[in-house]
C-alpha positions, 0 to 999 in steps of 0.5 A: 294466530290463524287457522285454515278453515276451507279451500274452494275452487271455481271457474271465473268468467273466462273459464280459468280455474281459481282456488281460494283458501279461507283462514280464521285469524285470532288476535288476543286482546287484554285490558286490565279487566278483560281478556278476549279473542278478536276474530278476523278473516284472511282469503288467499288465492293460490298463486295470486293475491290475498286480503285480510280483515282483522278484528271483525268481532269477538263473537265466535258465533258471528265469525262462524256465520261470516266464514260460512257466508264467505266460503259458501259463496266462494268470495275471493280476496278482492271482494272480502272487504265489501262483503264484510262491510255489508255484513256488519 
């Protein structure tokens, strides 16, 4: 399952307008003793590429912090993996 969180638009270094859509991904994981949601992120550029990093954290607070960082800084699909790696 996934939920659209935000859309941001910016101009790149060449002056081209780019629009990014940010999604929260939710995978449900179940073991014999535990059931939890595992959150990830997908960023899709309108008319361009997209990238997903699934199963980043089971903490709703932490994924909210990450999503805010991504949206506020208008991170595109190409930078998602690097930002997540630094954030972890």
